[in-house]
Steps between C-alpha positions, in 0.01 A plus 500: 500500500185288453288403798561128555285460810262204466135584448279459804310174487128549454229310680355379171826365359584329830155339523510387138844347545395319819171387345687344208754334729214348698333378181185694582287618207311829484164327537618301801639811672176685427299214652720484810477875557129516413564761230468511123767389257495855368582642845784251552638588157480873580677438833780306328544786253513765776174658388361491856689742721379381842357147501301415809695358794257206505580419137872523575458267798314245287769516231777468760334191644426345159856547371681454835638855489595743772207728579748759628671506160171537313389781731833675452485470121140629506604801709316399816668553836606178669653479846858385530617249759592771752147643482345157555727417793433841654123517455388136506751365751576807713877489455705814558754627248774368729340153512460499122866592457603222740283247319651597163850466644418154634350396168807620312725309737293184452399488864126473430380177344162366400 
């Protein structure tokens, strides 16, 4: 039986797709990220294995993308919500579980 699992999305293909959807040209993205057109092109073709986090942050901002998603696609560790609530806000695992339950039940509103 043939393997029908979808191929893992690459950082380059995702960025190229999002760049096109945003109507952003290679030169414009290079200018925004303070890099060369050649480097942007190499990034979009997955020829750069670990782009700098700063470059990813600039691209995320320029194209209104999730930095967490870009970091994940680039293979960088990125904290999940539980980690942030635990380390930045001092919540216990029990408090995090309670908060998630309340969110799921629609009890917490903006």
